[in-house]
C-alpha angles and dihedrals in degrees: 000000000000117000089204111112122207116232115227112208121210114241115267113248114226116247116254110255129187113223117200116223121248091259092048093048094055094030094241129159090212138354121273127218096035120140089235098094130127113248088232088060096047121122106245114217120206092261092049091052092051090050094052091048091049092050090052091055091044094058090056088061090039120204128093126340126185126204118195134184143131120273113281096023094114104258098140097049089046089054090049091050091050088050094051093048093057119102109251088211092061105030138043113199124202114192125202123181131188093015120207119256099214121077092235095048090045096050091045089055089051093049091053091050092053093039093244123146108258114231132209089235122073093210092057093050092047093051091047092048092046094054092043095050092044091060099031098095094050091045095050097039089225139073117275119223119191115199119197110194124191096022100163094113099048108130126225090253091056092049089051091052090050091052090049092051089055090049099051114157087355087273115175094215121075112229098191139014127238126205119192120193128191147121134266087295091067089044093055090044093053091050092060115114096241089058096055093108092054092043092055090057094059109109098183133023128175136171115218109226127211122258120283121230087263093049090049093053092046090046095054091045090049093054092046091051092050091060095038091246118160110266090232093060089104113039121223089253090053093052091048091050092048091053093047093050098040094042087219097301105144094210090057091043089057091046095052094041095051094045086049092056091049094050091046091054092046091055092039096246120153095202135040113234132175092259093060092047093049094046104036110018115034097050089056101051118109107207126092094261089074089073090061097037115143110262 
């Protein structure tokens, strides 16, 4: 039997470390590039400005407007900005999101928006909504605008009911305006032959484009200025790389910029450059753009 005794060492306790928050590390009052931003404070790209102006002209004509654009291009916040810029004395806006695809669900949602009692019968709800919408402008004393966001799943039947609501009593004057918003899915759906009658009623259609390189640079600068961050926090090379990777989609720009700030803090960097983004950010992103990231 060995007289040698093994020595059991107590586990070494980790030293206490004080970790600065992300805002403390970069000396920021609040974080930039988050989705929690008032529409009135949004950075408007050239395409967004054009869309807002076009919508303002379209509601003078009244009728149906269609807004298209890929996911993450900034459609919803642009619509909210358009809504906030309208005069409350002249317009009343009703906003519906994630609209139902079935006629019954769609009409029930509309009834709730206009505080009408939903019915078990589609015909009864349609008649009640038609009468209500026909007199809504005169009752309100201002022009009603109904915005339907996220319309990719609207069925042909729902589109037909919308068209019929606009054509109540075969009146030649439009009593309210409709704005539909969706992606290329909605665009393809509207181009189908059965929807030709609805398509011919559309008075304005516009596709929102992604940011340009200049928009992206101005967008990043704008968000840094809002939080009093140093303008050199993102180098020119980093901004260029973010644009190349994001293709100008603001949601992806935010994603890359925020993850870049986190990785910079993790590795004790005070600025974000292209080397940090290439090494620590792009390989870890989960969307499809990562497969085509600049090497």
